[in-house]
N, C-alpha and C positions, 0 to 999 in steps of 0.2 A: 767312435761309438762309446767311448768312456763317459761316465757320468761326472764324477768328481774324483780327485786323486786319492786312491786307496791302494793298498798292497795288491799285487796281482794274485789271482786265485790259483789253486791247484787245477790243472787241466786233466780230466779223466777221459780216456777213450775206452769204451767197452766194445770188444771185438771177438770174432772167431778166427782161429787159424784158417787161412784160405786153402783148404784141402778139397779136392773133387768129391762131390757127393755130400759135403757137409755145409756148404755155403751156397747162397744164391740159387737154391733149387728151383725157384719159380722162373728162372731164366731158361730152364730146360723143359721142352724145346722153346725156341729154335736153337739155342746154344747147347753144346755138349757139356757134361759135368766138368770136364777139364777146362773148357773155355769159360764157363761160369766162374770157376775158381780163379782163373787168370784175371777176369774182370773184378772179382772181389779183391784180389791182391793189389790191383792197380788203384781201386777205390781206397783201400786201407793205406797204401803208400801216400797217396795225395793227402789223405786226412792227417796222417802222422807228420807230414812235412808242414802242413798248415799249423798244427799244434806246436811243432818245434820252432816255428818262426814267431809265435805269439808270446807275449810276456806271461810268465808263469812262475809261481813259487815252486811247484813240482810238476812233473809230467809223468803220468801213471797210465800204463796200458793194463787194463783189466781183461785178461785173455782167457778164452776157452781154447786150449791147445798149447802149442809150443811156438816161441818166437822163431822167425826165420831171417834171411838176409834183408828182408824189407824193413826191418826195425832199425831206425836211425839211433845214433848215440843220444844219451841224455834222458832216456826213459827208464823208469822203474817198471818192472813187470810183476804183476800179482795175479794169481789164478782167480777165475770166477768161481763163485760158490754154486752149489746145487740149488735147484728150485726153479720156479717160474721167473719170467723176466722182471716182474716187479720186485721179487726178492733179490735178484742179482743186481739190479740197479740200486736198491737200498743198501746192499752189502758194499757196493762200490763207494757210495758216499760215506759209509762207515769207516773207510780207509783213511779219512782225513778229518782234521779237527777245525780247520779254518775255511775261508771261502773256497768254493769249488764250482767248476763248470764241467758238466759231463756231456759227451756226445758219442754217437756211434760211428760205424764205418760205412754207412750207406749214403753219405752226402759228400762225394769227392769234390764238389764245387765249392765247399766251404773255404773261406779265406782267413788269414791271420787277423784281419781287421774285424771280422765277425766274432772272433774269439777274444778280442781285447776288451774286457768288461771290467767295470768298477762298481762296487756296491755302496757308493757314497749316498745315493738317494733311493735305494731300493734294497729289498732283501732277497729277491729272486729274479731270475731271467728264465724265459721260456721261448723256445723256437719251435713253432708248429710245423709239422710236415703236411704237404698237400693232400696226403691220403687220410688225414685225420689224426695221425699220431703226433709225436714230437721228435725233433732231431737233436735238441739241446735242452738241458735243464741246469740252471745255476742256482746255488743256494749260498747265502752269506754265512749261515750257520747250519751246516748239513744235519738233517734229521731224517734218518731212514724211514720213520713212520709216515713221512709225507708221500712216500711212494708205495708202501705196502698196501695191497688191496686195490690199487688202481688197475682196472682191466686193460691189459695190453693187447696190441695187434688188432684193434678195432677202429672203426671210423669215428669213435668218440673218445679215444684214449687221450688225445691232447686236451679236449674240452674238460674231461673229468680231472685231469692233472691240474689244469688251470684253476678249476673250481676248488680243488683241494688246497692249493696255495692261497687263494683268496680267503677261504674259510679259516685258514690258520692266521689270518690277519697280516699277511705279507704284502708289501708293495711289490708289484710285478712289472718288470719291463719286458716288452715283447721283442724278440729278435725277428728278422725277416723270415717268412715261410720259405722252406726249401723242399725240393722234391726228392724223396727217397728213391734209391734204385732197388726195385723189387722185381719188375717185369721187364721184358725186352723193350716195350714202349718207354718205360722209365729210363732205361739205359740210354736209349737214343736221345731222349729229351735232355738228360743230364750231360751227355757228351756234347750236345749242341750248346748248352749253357756254359760249358767249361772247355772250349776248344783247345786251349794250350795245356791241358792236364794229361797226366799219364793215363787216366781213365779214358779220355777221348782217343788217345793214340791206340790203346788196347782195343777199344770198341771198334775202331776203324780197321784194325788188323783182322778182326774176327767176324765182322758183320757182312762181309761180301761173300756171296754164294747163293745157291738155291735155297729158298725158304728162309733166307736171312733178311733182317730188316734194312740192310744197306748202310753204307758209311755216311758220315755227316761232314759238313765243311770244316776244315781245320783252320787254325789261326792262333794268335796269342791272346792272353788275357782270360778273364773269367766273367761271369754274368754281371751286369750292372747291379742287379738286385742283390747279389751276394756281397757286393762291396758297399751297399747302402748303409749298413750299420743298424743299430737298435732304434726302435721307434716306440714312443709311449702310446698307449691306447686309452680310450675314454674310460675314466674311472680308476685308472691305475697310475703308477709312479710316473712323474713328469720331470 
């Protein structure tokens, strides 16, 4: 997925400590708060493992809460700032001075290949989420102003962020769209897309029972789309 040889970026993960009642509240019901937190921890673990396996100048976890045994070695941990999500994302980019790629903890199907980016022929990467948001944002020269004021958690968030990048004159490469885990239906779909993941294993442990969505088929590997790499889109960097 790399464009041309350039130094690897800093990889930023913005996340919440997976504590019951504080994460994945839209999974309850059908899952209990404790089960939702277990799914969140599995998603975060898969995400951090993918980041750990991808080339990076630094690996930084921007965390709301405290790190736990799910944190692998090799990560710096910095606290999230107060404020809305746009301010917290902007502050995360303010932690670095060189190229950086930021993602959240809601796409456990992400792979190291998806995170292996180069900025030789573009100034930005954007990975849209299927619900209208975005799962990843990369900037060759991080500028917090590119995020402040973008309306978050709407079905237009990704489109507005994309337009903000283009209006700043940046050449943008698009990463493959991924599905965020927000609802029980999302959790099932993502578990099916990443059958060899910790998230799928946790989902299958928890999804059996009355009024539960039911387990998915298990296996090795992750979705073909997640391994496809970046693609240029019309009117943008090629």
